[in-house]
C-alpha positions in Angstrom: 7.1 -8.1 3.4 6.0 -5.4 5.8 9.4 -4.1 5.4 9.2 -3.5 1.8 5.5 -2.3 1.6 6.4 0.3 4.7 9.2 1.4 2.6 7.1 2.0 -0.9 4.5 3.7 1.2 7.5 5.9 2.4 8.6 6.8 -0.7 5.0 7.5 -2.3 4.1 9.4 -0.1 7.5 11.5 1.0 7.3 10.2 4.7 10.0 8.2 6.7 9.1 5.1 7.3 8.5 4.9 11.4 4.9 6.8 10.2 4.1 3.2 10.2 5.0 1.2 12.3 0.7 0.8 13.5 0.5 -1.4 10.2 -3.5 -1.5 11.3 -3.5 2.2 10.7 -5.8 3.3 8.5 -3.5 5.4 5.7 -6.5 7.5 4.4 -8.6 9.1 7.4 -4.6 9.6 9.4 -3.7 10.9 5.7 -0.5 9.2 5.8 -2.0 8.7 2.6 -3.5 10.2 -0.6 -5.0 9.6 -4.2 -2.0 10.7 -5.9 0.2 9.0 -3.5 -2.2 5.8 -3.8 -1.6 5.2 -8.0 1.8 5.9 -7.1 2.0 3.4 -4.3 0.1 1.3 -6.2 2.9 1.4 -9.4 4.7 0.4 -6.6 3.6 -2.6 -5.3 2.8 -3.7 -9.0 6.8 -3.5 -9.8 7.9 -4.8 -6.6 5.9 -8.0 -6.0 5.2 -8.6 -9.7 1.0 -8.3 -9.2 -2.0 -6.8 -11.4 -3.9 -4.1 -9.2 -6.1 -2.2 -12.2 -7.4 0.4 -10.7 -10.7 0.6 -12.5 -10.7 -2.3 -9.3 -9.7 -1.2 -6.5 -11.0 -0.2 -3.4 -9.6 2.1 -1.0 -11.6 -0.4 2.1 -9.8 -3.3 1.2 -5.6 -1.3 1.0 -5.9 1.6 3.6 -3.6 -0.6 6.6 -0.7 -2.3 5.9 -2.3 -5.4 6.9 -4.5 -5.2 4.2 -1.6 -4.9 2.3 0.4 -7.7 3.0 -3.3 -9.8 2.5 -3.9 -8.4 -0.8 -0.4 -8.6 -2.5 -0.4 -12.2 -0.9 -3.8 -13.2 -2.6 -3.0 -11.1 -5.7 1.2 -13.1 -6.2 -1.7 -16.8 -5.1 -3.8 -15.4 -8.3 
């Protein structure tokens, strides 16, 4: 799952997947993810993992690291 998420982030941001090696790094404060890329990223996550991530309920602090993203995706898959 980690590699899939890194690849989705790379596609959404136009960066290389190797830019996302530190899974605890804050993607927003380090400029790796912005609001425009977030929308693209969330849509791709929904398609890839068959989950629903309502933008209205999106809390950046719960999605700001790859570790947290993996956690949230797993939670949503179990709902």
